[in-house]
PAVEX-467047 format. One record per residue (C-alpha): residue in one letter; x, y, z. Coordinates in steps of 0.02 Angstrom, whole numbers, padded with zeros to 5 digits, always signed. Layout:
<recs>
aXYZ
...
</recs>
This chain:
<recs>
m+01288+02589-00766
n+01379+02520-00615
w+01270+02548-00461
d+01393+02477-00333
p+01463+02650-00292
l+01288+02711-00251
w+01254+02568-00130
l+01423+02598-00050
s+01381+02782-00032
y+01215+02744+00052
k+01300+02621+00169
v+01440+02742+00214
a+01319+02888+00235
t+01204+02787+00348
i+01345+02732+00464
a+01423+02907+00465
t+01253+02985+00503
l+01221+02868+00649
l+01391+02912+00721
s+01359+03097+00690
f+01191+03085+00778
v+01263+03006+00935
l+01417+03114+00950
g+01338+03271+00879
v+01189+03273+00997
g+01305+03235+01142
i+01419+03382+01102
a+01270+03496+01067
t+01194+03450+01235
f+01357+03489+01323
l+01373+03657+01236
s+01192+03706+01265
q+01181+03648+01446
t+01344+03714+01516
r+01422+03885+01535
f+01610+03901+01538
r+01746+04013+01472
g+01796+03959+01298
r+01630+03877+01257
e+01615+03966+01090
l+01795+03920+01049
v+01750+03737+01076
d+01599+03762+00963
a+01711+03837+00830
l+01835+03694+00840
v+01704+03557+00822
t+01611+03643+00681
v+01757+03714+00581
p+01746+03569+00454
m+01590+03656+00386
v+01696+03797+00314
m+01867+03717+00296
p+01926+03674+00119
p+01894+03488+00090
t+02074+03453+00041
v+02139+03536+00199
l+02014+03441+00305
g+02061+03282+00213
y+02245+03314+00250
y+02209+03329+00436
v+02104+03170+00437
l+02232+03072+00336
t+02370+03130+00453
a+02266+03075+00602
v+02219+02901+00538
g+02362+02860+00418
k+02474+02710+00443
n+02607+02816+00530
s+02487+02889+00658
w+02457+02810+00828
l+02274+02785+00783
g+02317+02700+00619
q+02448+02591+00702
t+02329+02543+00842
y+02194+02496+00717
e+02318+02393+00616
s+02379+02300+00770
l+02199+02258+00818
t+02128+02215+00648
g+02275+02188+00533
g+02206+02317+00411
h+02224+02501+00375
i+02101+02643+00400
a+02163+02744+00253
f+02106+02684+00081
s+01970+02572+00154
v+01783+02579+00185
v+01822+02629+00364
g+01915+02778+00293
c+01762+02821+00188
v+01653+02820+00344
i+01774+02928+00443
a+01787+03052+00299
a+01598+03064+00285
f+01578+03076+00474
v+01702+03218+00495
g+01613+03319+00363
s+01437+03286+00425
v+01446+03292+00615
p+01459+03483+00624
l+01287+03497+00543
v+01212+03392+00682
i+01303+03492+00816
k+01244+03660+00749
s+01064+03606+00721
a+01049+03512+00885
r+01124+03652+00989
s+01008+03780+00909
a+00856+03669+00936
l+00899+03631+01117
e+00931+03814+01158
r+00763+03864+01082
v+00668+03759+01208
d+00587+03873+01338
p+00689+03849+01498
t+00533+03878+01603
v+00458+03718+01531
v+00611+03619+01584
q+00610+03705+01753
a+00427+03659+01776
a+00473+03476+01752
r+00611+03496+01880
t+00489+03576+02002
l+00375+03425+01983
g+00516+03313+02039
a+00604+03264+01878
s+00792+03244+01887
p+00898+03348+01766
l+00924+03193+01657
r+00739+03148+01656
a+00688+03327+01617
y+00811+03327+01473
l+00754+03159+01403
t+00567+03182+01425
v+00545+03370+01396
q+00689+03461+01315
l+00746+03326+01193
p+00570+03287+01125
l+00534+03472+01100
a+00699+03494+01007
a+00675+03334+00905
p+00619+03414+00740
g+00769+03529+00736
i+00886+03387+00779
a+00807+03276+00646
a+00833+03413+00517
g+01017+03420+00560
v+01030+03231+00547
m+00950+03235+00374
l+01071+03368+00316
a+01215+03267+00387
f+01157+03116+00286
a+01154+03219+00126
r+01325+03290+00165
a+01396+03117+00199
l+01317+03045+00042
g+01393+03177-00070
d+01564+03195+00009
f+01704+03206-00118
g+01858+03302-00062
v+01888+03221+00107
t+01846+03047+00044
v+01965+03054-00103
m+02104+03113+00013
v+02075+02982+00148
a+02005+02832+00054
g+02051+02861-00126
s+01941+02803-00269
i+01968+02616-00282
p+01835+02536-00394
g+01737+02404-00299
q+01813+02456-00133
t+01811+02642-00091
q+01738+02721-00248
t+01581+02811-00189
a+01447+02883-00303
a+01523+03058-00305
l+01693+02988-00353
y+01614+02876-00484
v+01528+03024-00567
y+01692+03121-00570
e+01786+02977-00651
q+01647+02945-00776
v+01649+03127-00830
a+01839+03124-00840
k+01825+02974-00958
q+01681+03056-01052
a+01573+02906-01005
p+01387+02910-00959
a+01347+02966-00782
g+01173+03040-00802
a+01080+02902-00710
m+01191+02914-00556
v+01179+03103-00559
a+00989+03092-00568
v+00979+02977-00417
l+01094+03086-00313
t+00997+03241-00364
a+00831+03160-00317
t+00901+03108-00150
a+00962+03285-00115
i+00792+03360-00159
f+00702+03234-00048
v+00818+03273+00098
l+00795+03461+00080
y+00606+03442+00065
t+00606+03340+00225
v+00717+03467+00313
n+00599+03608+00264
s+00451+03509+00331
l+00541+03477+00494
g+00586+03661+00503
r+00404+03712+00489
r+00358+03587+00625
s+00495+03657+00737
d+00434+03836+00707
m+00258+03783+00755
r+00321+03712+00920
f+00417+03868+00965
g+00305+03994+00877
</recs>
């Protein structure tokens, strides 16, 4: 059994999850803290990857980062490499599929915080930023963490977008999900890889459920 695809998947999922956490919480904060016309449209646009067919999403991503796009050309001029069919492409594919989960979970968690608690901090002299960082964000932390865990699982198991954007190059861009697919196509053993991915998924969901109960206790 070749375990390199699994280590690549963990690496890609970790980087994609960190990016999803930073950008996802930022977008969720903006959507939960501001009121403007078209807010729900913005929410729909940034979370539509959750329901979009993976091949369609992969097409959009490949068009955006391919060698003929301005982003792909800029990256090539700076690094001499390509985004598509590279580890960077794997990360972007995993990120695009996982960040909506952070946005949805973080926005819900932030909006569940009692506004009177935040207002009390403001009354005691805290600035809006300090009240957010020391009151609202800590109270919403379990819900945000649950979204981050789900994003990691989503990034780890991505298939459709990754194969469109990065391909399945053994030793380079072949992640665990792609490895399992190719092993099954060749009628070769894949049970050990499947078992590890399944165990990881169960662990993530168990952790999410635990965080969900903790969040309910805070807001119950």
